[in-house]
MINU-233499 format. One record per atom (N, C-alpha, C, O, CB): x, y, z. Coordinates in steps of 0.001 Angstrom, whole numbers, plus 500000, padded with zeros to 6 digits. Glycine has a CB too. Example, Ala and Ser with C-alpha at 12.3 -4.5 7.8 and 13.67 -1.06 7.14 Angstrom:
<recs>
513190494310507800512300495500507800513200496700507800514236496681508465511308495527509046512850497750507080513670498940507140512900500030507870513409501138508039514084499402505725
</recs>
This chain:
<recs>
906635539958330919906036540041329781907152537820329389907605537362328340906584542165328626907110537265330688908450536208330255907540535271331014907071535330332150910408536478330891907397534052329666906541533123330530906531532339328475906661533049327477904554534048331747906335530748328469906165530531327172904088530801326476903001530915327042906899528762327100904622530784324868903155530700324375902177529286324906902428528133324555903284530683322647900788529773326015900480528569327438899443527936325389899533528296324215898904529455329968898328526519326476897803525957325123896987526388324874896521527401325396897525524837324888896500525717323922895529526849322297894262526582323236894601526058324297895296525907319879893335526734323155891723527485323116891665525932321440892418525783320477891607530324322517890394525138321897890060525099320159889600526713319499889367527882319808888470523866319853889668525885318530888829526620317830887976526898317295887420525968316711888929526801317492887120528799317101885735528778317506885337528402315777886020528702314797885054530458318373884303527820315793883385526423314785883160527901313550882884527581312394881111525359315855883278529246313842882935529881313264884801530713311827884936531256310730881982530709314570885903530073313304886890530654312171887840529210312271889045529369312468887857532450312625887131527344312092887969526485311687886886526256310132887252525286309469888306525107312950885755526970309588885835526496308645886718527734307705887191527546306584884463526000308315886756528490308173887710529514307512889677528328307253890484527944308099887799531352309111889653528171305664890824527467305951890932525704305671891777524822305520891020527811307424889165525945305732889464524348306230889423523300304883889256522087305010888099523784307461889613524016303509889743523566302353888362523552301302888356523766300090890298522309302628887144523206302250885704523392301744885469524961301214884749525217300249884607523025303033885854525503301630885578527574301707885581528056300314885441527069299591887123528714302584885656528887299775886277528749298303886709531135298797886749531611299932884390527930296300886813531526298128888181533181298548886608533695298484886235533945299630889995534178296894886071533816297979884583534127298182884282533628299653884761534271300588883575533332297015883823532964299798883614532860301970884551533429301936884545534582301504883708531313303234885921532710302465886936532527302677886933534724302610888160534814302573887778531196301534886628535679302589886791537080301598885566537912302452885666538958303094886369536800299496884690537277302277883470537626303184883235537212304811882546537942305524882355537017302478884035535646305481884109535883306664884935536240307511884942535797308660883835535291306977885940537291306961887515537171307190886868540127307651887280541186308125889185536013304403886024539614307113885113541076307217884769541113307821885133542016308574884270541587306676883513540109308340882606539962309568883159539876310797883898538911310994881835538880309508882973540689311716883462539795313026883226539340313776882062539457314161883912539927313617883957538678314361883708537635314530882924537097315877883227537738316883884756537214314296881708535743316133880634535572316256881324536030318248882366535795318859879881533931315468879892536820318608879459537140320038880120535491321124880910535651322055877278537388319970879739534479320834880075533554321896881414532449321593881823531465322209878694532739322158882024533398319859882550532572319200884494532360320772885440531575320711882636533446317105884183533455321806884778534180322488886295533970322305886383533161321381884291534039323687887482534284322708888896534702321646889745533609321392890172532612321975889980535846322288889862534412319838889885533759318932892291533629318967892959534633319213888680534728317487892768532610318749893959532701319683895162532572317678895308531640316887894022530776321451895481533438317683896700533653315962897627533584316037898065532936316988896951534795315108898453534134315192899509534239314727900603534440314260901421533533314106899490534199314657900852535844313903901173536013312427902632536377312787903314537032313575900218537235311470902716535172311239904592535839310802905009536780309553904893536898308333905679534451310363905567537358310692906964538140309383907552537091308354908144536021308503908707538762310318906998538109306819908011537640305999908731537906305267908450538706304374907870537141305574910555537034305429911287538317304285911281537958303157911256536748302931912789538753304392911296538657302362911409539193301102911566539077299815911121538935298677911877539591301138913203539329301240914481539761300079914749541412300841914122542346301342913754539861297846916133540970300507917259542358301063916985544226301136917220545114301955918591542272299892916257544113299531915674545319299237914223545454299132913881546050298110916178545720298154913253545063299908911935544680299993911208544912301356911959544947302330911896543325299645910369545016301502910114545132303124908879543882303167908160543384302301909454547035303754909058543652304767908248542276304979906737542603305079905954543528305296908726541457306410906801541315304797905086540487304185904425540144305604905452539950306254905275538549303046903771540022306157903190539766307012902300538448306744902144538336305529902645540868307328901560537246307568900592536580307398899953536179308633900612535649309528900905535659306654898221536484308779897943535565309658897519534691309270897348534652308052897358535796310453897066533354310223897093532192311222896422531930312754896830532186313887898357532089311419895098531246312193894223530439313473895694529171313713896506528639312956892097529447312732895342529125315521895733528206315619895058527614316093894467528059317077896539528149315914894839526438315666895142524809316130894540524887317722894306525953318291897171524284316090894339523545318322894924523339319017895541521981319767895135520819319795894463523962319395896753522666320387897574521954321101897633520516321435897040520213322470897550522462321989898383519293320606898242517889321177896733517339320283896393516167320445898065517965323173895854518294319321894910517044318457895086518016316994895509519093316573892722516701319164894620517133316719894218517160314783893326518351314463892581518457313488893132515601314122893513519177315385893009520816314991894462521732314398895234522326315151892293521760316745894624521650312510895803522258311723895529523938312129894584524697312344895706521848309805896051523944312111896474525656312396895775526245310282895875525706309180899299525905312858895166527517310780894212528034309276895173528991308995895913529408309886892397528807309395895249529437307700896090530318307318894741531537307122893738530970306691897125529763305918894607532514307268893493533566306703893803534619306288892824535308306003892600533966307480895266535328306022894837536636305765896295536846305417897040536247306194894038537570306971896975537603304366898439538417303929898489539914303271897941540566302382899176537521302782899422540030304202899276541378303786901375541488303301902444540900303461898413542635305470900744542691302662902760542573302233902615544744301888901614545288301421903415540891299637903897545460302298903912547044302855903929547419301579904192546769300568905210547724303875903651548438301712903966549705300063904334550525300926903655550781301920902520550493298780905908551265300568905698553399300958905521553308298977905740552633297971908118554943302019904774554991299699904570555952298500905383556208298566906060555749299486903798556919298270905962557161297623906840558043296401905884559042297802906564558427298623906424558041293947905117559826298569905413560430299640906011559820301521905964560206302689904214561055299547906593558513300577906634557985302216906052558157302974906550558462304058907370558167302911903959557997302719904006556682303884903249555678303447903118555279302290903426556980305390903046555519303848902854553439304264900914552855303748899749553226303887903029553102307064901737551741303122900113551460302521900140549781302486900873549131301740899758552252300603899254549254303383899390547944303462898021547491302212896975548105302420899232547410305262898005546894301480897202546452300819897596545088301555898730544699301836897247546747299305895674544103301930895096543156302617894743541969301402894037542384300484893812543810303459895284540200301320895067539747300704894319538383301060894515538269302270895931539914300188893468537150300585892490536020301796893938534963301008893988533755301241889886535376301354894958535631300141895991534814299638897390534681300289897544535298301342896170535223298415898704533771299682899935533912299834900714534547298997901906534851298983900339532979299981899526534739298074901148535227296516900714536796296074901286537366295145901005533845294264899216537662297157898539538727297096898211539196294980898643540006294160899628539902298187897189538028295029896842538292293847895651539166294162894859539019295093896637537086292998895660540275293057894828541384292541893278540888293384892721541599294221894797541408290551892660539201292824891611539560292639891131538644294061890125537950293914891075539338291104891786538623295362891748537688296278892225538799297913892396538488299092892952536264295679892302540298297066892596541571297849891111542511298791890243543129298174893295542624296522891149542408300120889394542374300414889448543864300708888552544592300280888629541240301944890693544462301584891103546059301259892383546514302014893357545762301972889855547143301748892435547259302451893885547874302462893526548594303922892533548588304649894384549069300943895057549319303992895102550430305869896624551078305273897758550615305150895400549029308227895751552864304880897575553815304804897141554613305942896114554716306612898179555114303055898716555331305907899024555598307275899281557472306267899153557783305083900711554350308299899840558609308063900323559088307831901546558914307169901836557864306596900144559433308448902732560516307258904009560572306505904610560077308220905481559207308235904570562412305538904168560597309470904538559857310932904196559322311525904409559026312701904733560144311706903269558959310463903232557452311712902532557002312548902868556045313245903997557330312574900846557916312690900828557803314536899430557895313762898559558599314273901623559201316096899187557290312673897145557804311895896816556538310896896732556801309697897036559819310390896691555641311181896180554932310151894653554237310414893995553913311403897241553911309846894435554189308520892879553970307930892675552755307866893755552232307590892515554490306555891830551941307974891309550621307031889961551028306808889031551614307363891346548979307777890462550105305099889589550542303913889205548919303077889885547980302663890637551828302768887514549301303135887651547781302105887954547934301084888926548689301056886568546935301791887370547331299255888348547767297759887446548513297837886544547783297426888721546870296211886666550098298216885809550639297687886951551577296775888165551467296605884702551247298708885717552737296192887613553989295936887140555070296444885972555374296683888415554607293977888426555831296652888399557116297220887989558390296540888449558954295548889537557304297622886853558731297464885477559613296791885736560373295679885172560503294593884829560695297753887652561305296679887558562246295215888149561582293585888109562286292576888644563732295551888380560948293579889271559981292693887285559468292085886774559678290985890773558370293904886931559083292788885334558348292019884813559604291930884316559188290883884106557101293024884483560600291991884111561912291216884651562008289828884121562219288738884627563150291959885862561786290216886189562929288240885261561509287298884251561604286600889140563098287280886070560304287632885739559532286471884159559114286933883776558176286235886895558160286191883415559431287648881954559765287463881652560712286604881174560576285478881352560141288570881906561559287093881492562880286001882108563042284778881928563899283913881762564231286556883102561800284841883239561195283668882437560793282469882284561392281405883604560425283965881911559535282918880552558927282763879539559554283416879017558629284038880503557634283177879275559985283524877878560997283539877182560663282094876178559952282068878311562934283645877783561232280820877002561676279874876705560296279487875543560318279079877580562687278841877129559210279416876996558045279121875856557070280052875224556230279412878336557643279149875624557177281411874776557009282243873223557019282179872779557703281256875132557694282908872296556394282978871497557208282720870633557209283958870377556213284634870923556963281495870162558589284203869393558924286232870424557393287398870646556189287270866360558201286268870775558633288560870396557732289239871679556112288693871769555274289590868558557709288888872483555807287435873004555032287285874959555009288472874624555902289250872779555136285683876028554725288821877076554839289401877958554083288663877792552870288799876988554564290651878679554360288060879973553896287652880980553114289052881652552126288755880728555350286981881006553622290490881852553147290533880985553406292091880129554241292383883241553527289828881777552040293102881398552377294696882571553058295845883714552670296087880954550858295362882137553705296169882865554678297379882937553542298383882161552804298991881870556219298046884858553857298207885594553003299890883861553161301136882917553939301271887725554667300966884293552046301671883627552515303165885530552246304208886552551657303856881702550865303864885269552824305172886056553355306303885862552167307362884883552372308079885498554912306857886395551242307580887006550177308392887260550335309942886803549627310839888252549918307802887846551102310016888447551513311674889659552876311385890349553248310436889520549738312585889497553172312349891275554101312347892421553594313496892172552461313908891044556093312869893085553939313823894687554069314598895072555043314466895364555659313441895838553321314230895138555405315907895995556140316079897287556119317714897089555735318867895082557256315856898785556842316907899681557375318269899603558478318611899027559147317752901001557321318256900051559333319903900755559622320594902294559954319707903272559522319095900606558622321590901869560590320005904024561124319472904555560843320956903778560910321909904585563608318886905820560547321107906450560987322426908055560369322243908471559538323050905512560271323914909039560927320935909701560360320860910652562111321384911755562426320939909660559336319544909856562928322345910168564098322124909200564512323500908074564072323734909878564664320520909812565275324147908848565775325070907950564538326427907546564601327588907724566447323905908021563700325489906898562364326682907430561602326338907695561279325180905174561872326632907735561092327427909377559292327743907401559334328434906442560029328772912111559272329580908195557385328151906989556278328689906559555813327375907123556128326327905544556958329656905097554722327506904574553599326396903963554462325609903579555511326125903535552338326853903700554202324019903338554296323280901472554147323785900944553266324463904176553520322454900816555437323105899328555466324098898771555550322292899287556273321440898862557325325701897723554691322102897216554262321215895547554466321385895159554178322517897768552995321096894488554914320447893320554540320243893041554865318661893353555582317710892424555195321265891776553220319349891480552525317940889861553060317854889488553725318820891713550528317933889087552867316997887649553295316701887220552704315008887737552766313892887588555201316846885542551924315829885481551032314511883869551339314489882985551319315345886070549124314622883928551645313029881709551833313129881100549831314189881626548752314459880545551686309956879692550562314379878801549318315609878764548809314672878910549040313472877271549401316577878509547910315420878758546625315659876731546465316127876228547215316963880323546331317082875704545098315192874716544273316682875409543061317071876458543040316427872915543634316288875319541980317864875378541180318498875038539503317383875133538281317500874456541718319678874707540317316582874762539335314901875964539097314439876121538022313860874112540070313515877351540205314592877976540215313933878389540819312163879191540405311326877887539408314297877299542074312171877115542528310813877321543877311365876990544359312448875686542161309942878212544570309932878602546586311037876296546484310389875467546193309527880766549124309329876553546953311592875488548256311689875572549347311161874651549739310444875300548730312771876984550315311435876718551298310216878085550714309856879049550094310306876449553199310410877332551567308256879048551712307357878798553312306986877842554032306697879349550426305426880080553424307148880921554565306670881759554465305104882413553711304384882016554733307851881084556071305230881489555986303040881609557364303633880470557340304101879925555486301145882229558987304131882624559695304097882869559795302982883324558884302291883173559792304758882590561020302572882625562414301743883317563584301310883510564218300273882056562899302043883724563627302973884455564762303399885420564054304295885453562878304658883579565930304097886098564941304523887558564915305646886811564788307061887277563917307795888729566661305639885111565939307834885142566398308459884556564856309192884631564619310398884719567719308290883925563834308067883338562876308218884561561681308546884801560648309172882421562758307035884930562352307919886168560542308563886040559402309976885391559455311020888003561197309122886677558737309595885984558348311632887434558934312178887453559090313399885626555870312402889112559416311210889907559723312700889452561157312460890461561836312652891892559406312931888428561968312133888032562584311695887213563049313859887531563814314769887356561974310090886295562152313656885532562428314132885737561090315978885119560473316845884320562431312842886681561343315604887930560477316316888428562084317733888517562245318950889752559941314533888549562643316813889079563373316953888769564940317524889587565742317972889432563143316106887366565092317362886068566202317542885121564825319489884639565294320521884439566202314937885221563827319245884389563273319961883530562409319109883300561232319390883745564198320687883004563096317933881136562242317230881793561048316743882361560866315666879966563201315467881534559891318195881503558768318234879620558355318035878986557465318601882365558400319590879430558760317638877643558096317209877896557196316724878539557484315715876529558775316193877785556228316817877661554173315626878870554236315730879487553846314739877019553805313449879683554725316905881235554258316500881886553751318067881596554123319204882311555838315705882705552925317657883443551767319330885085552801319467885945553447318868884076549009318654884797552500320219886452553588320926887068552421321944886376551854322790885933555563322293888340552182321745889028551467322801889953552243322722889882553353322195889363550040322748891269551590323410892601552095323624893321551260324280892719550469325005892671553252324251894744551199324218895742550109325034895767550354325941896056551502326279896989549874324848895428549245326943896013548897328247897361550294329294898525550641329089896890547276327671897031550408329625898350551052330334898982550032330787898451549187331509898165552058331514900703549991330246900937548973331361901904549545331725902313550590331218901133547507331146902747548578333244902696548510335179904446548663334549904930547755333874901868546432336554905376550145334952906472549853334999906757548807336382906124548535337402907148551129334897908177548369335746908677546997337251910673547716337350911771547678336794908592544109336246909890548293338525911683548358338886912405547813338468913116548338337612912213548102339913912621546345338891913281545400339141913349544479338329913753543370338679913038545038340040912831544843336623913315544668335106913993546334334513915055546621333960911691544100334025912949547070334892913849549013334795913094548631332970913704548817331916916855549324335073911725548106333102911087548270331893908767547747332509908099547052333275912290546783330456908650548872331292907084548675331245906554547241331058907051546375330338906497549495330070905366547133331901905318544795331026903101545707331532902458546597332088906713541830333301903077544299330612901610543566330271901456542351331014902315541610330537901418543140328703900961541847331741900535540135331840899851539723330997898699539429331318899799539634332932900224539563329780900177538405328867899875537115329064900358536467328136901134538278328410899228536333329934899143535394330354899952533928329155899225533147328541897642535513330726901126533890329097901904533874329000902221533479327055903096532790326530902178533215330173901124534242326471901056533931325434902469535202324753902974535265323632899363533947325008902631535740325554903746536761325001904969536348325878905024536134327090903329538528325209905979536295324868907303535537325921908776536280325241909857535691325256907414533276325663908543537962324532909696538944325107909253539553324839908151539389324317910947539141324917909929540918325049909633542293325313909442543041324140910197542367323440910623542900326073908936544090323218908934544729322322907577546284322583906494546439323147908759543544321169908403546993321881907692548518322413906378548100321525905336548732321697908658550385321855906429547184320712905344546546319509903751546166320626902641546690320537906271544567318573904264545007321675903010544657321842902015545739322898902366546908323064903156543198322361901182545363323338900293546729323682898126544643323603897694543581323155900605549110321116897913546300324838896398545014324756895615546081324801895748546986325624895943543630326213894843546038324008893793547022323541892295546411324102891926545236324099893851547160321739891525547687324611890159546932326043889099548162325379889720548864324582890690547251328660887921548490325507887190548929325506886726550321325912885846550594326728886920548253325761887212550858325448886797552785326379885907552943327730886083553448328839885612553950325216884371551928326758883005551841327374883506551240328158884263551736328992881784551312326797883114549616328069882744548380329103884472547785329010884704546822328280881174546978328368885631548457329818886897547527330337886524546087330564887404545252330354887505548059331773885171545625331021885137544520331524884743543791330998884401542743331545884778544412332333884536544100329046884828543042328385886521542060328304886201540878328435884407543612327175887248542108328230888700542094329003889382542355327365888979543224326592889261540252330102890094541727327183891188542970326030890188541749324617889941540604324239894194542763326194889998543209324406889283542700323042890503542254321702890220541446320818888175544180322445891413542735321770892573542355320772893793542669321857893840543563322701892631543413319134895082541294321451896090541554322198897155540840321490896927539717321042895884541209323586898513541502321325899719541525320361901020541773320837901483542825321277899555542470319398901661540443320665903049540396321038904186539848320927903807538695321133903102540328321723905150539765320785905973539309320275906622537609321375906603537368322582906888540690320033907118536799320142906645535364320312908618534462320052909075533448320581905001534914318650909132535242319240910368535360318454910662536389317238909689537114317029910524534130317945911604536593316510912354537628315842911501537745314774911317538843314248913840537353315474910824536505314294910071536672313091908564536181313223908015535549312320910789535918311973907839536572314605906897536136314769906009536715316108906528536704317224907238534925314682904925537110315939904341537654317000902331536518317425901820535694316667904258539676316349901792536971318765900327535767318878899508537249318705899761538389319095899914534484320874898487536697317984897657538125318315895773536871318487895192536031317799897819539896316235895606537472319667894332537005320145893554538284320031893961539435320185894354536351321640892563537927319781890956538707319987889166538264320062888541537215320213890923539536318835888946539183319936886928538335319705885947539889320172885995540953320789886332536332321632885289539198319512884343540373319057883902541571319993883388541484321108883085539760318650884360543184318979882978543222317843884087543409317116883986544404316399881486544461317765885581542577316975886278542355315852886633541398315030887317540445315403887002542644316000886093541589313507887155541328312431888192540835312244888928541301313114887477541981312069888843540036311524889928539160312019891357539841310709892567539664310562889300537054311848889936540884309815891174542106309437891277543190309458892028543933308825891568542252308503890114543495310598890360544671311436891487544119312157892685544396312103889127545191312373890919543381312760892390543388314711893574543505314125894553544060314623892721541480316041893477542654312368894695541936311690896053543932311414897204544115311808893749540790309469895118544889310635895027545668310454895858546688311481896752547526311366893953545592310226895340546335312161895183546912314076897003546256314404897746546800315221893268545535315539897326545267313728898675544495315063899455545078313524900566545400313946898779541924315844899460545351312124900215546019311572900667547275311554901861547431311297900002545857310891899790548494311832899664549359312687900630550055312983901203551113312727899268548971313551900677548325314180901915548377315317903445548350315187904421548850315748901776547312316100903122547368313982904774546526313149904888548056312979905168548737313966904824545113311239904665548679311665905027550191311074905901550731311251906133550183312329904419551096311300906641551356311150907948552128311269906527553861311354905576554290310701909540551792309332907504554312312887906980555719313084907537556642313454908222556454314459906184555843313735907531558008312881908581558962312788908368559611314255909315560015314929908441560039311427907293559653314586906849560387316001907192560280317066907770561130317743905867560305316347906711558625317531906977557784319030907494556123317901907430555603316787904843557579320496908030555967319438909071555241319376908705553459319461909620552637319411909962555830320531
</recs>
């Protein structure tokens, strides 16, 4: 994992428009939820860990990196802050502004208690809560009217427990809705029951219209006494949070997402189609979250 951050490639045109001052929040909110174009190649980014106070959890900011030695500036994309709920699960709201303005929220990600399962959502409503509100409103609505939009699941991340009896690095799996090469989600996943959720389908192997990824297995270096991956100079510090994500069905695609530490409060994040900036950012946030059941 040694080596400095390498020279940066040109920011793809589709990403360069994000944050160039000409867009509105609506434009940015749309673009960060879309998979990057297939021909955009690898989008090189970094994530800054923001210290928000002694008793506050960290915030995170995602930026697209400009090309070294040119006037292509870095571009802010997304920000997130963690909330710990009363049941001790994690909740990450994700915004297109650094002020966490509620009108700029594009989605969120929630975890289970052990920190081994994370699910990404858009801004729709929990179907169980929505059903109660809808029932109360039915008396005032006409046939076919719907007072609330049910939330869409945008993916899940799971980690295998390894604190007890299982030695070695983390094992993670990621599943997202399938997309076409034009860049739009082909499959909208709005589960109304537990068995239809992406994480349930991942466990049962019912992966129709879903894409599955897994982390590249690191190699143990005897001379270093540690597990290592080749990050091509993009990562300079060892960390249990570092990972490379590859397609389970087509490993020849290379690293779909790569994440690693370069400073105490800085990580690089490089990703490509079929992930959206929102999905890539959320997956990396899941790696940073505290986990009771794995290192």
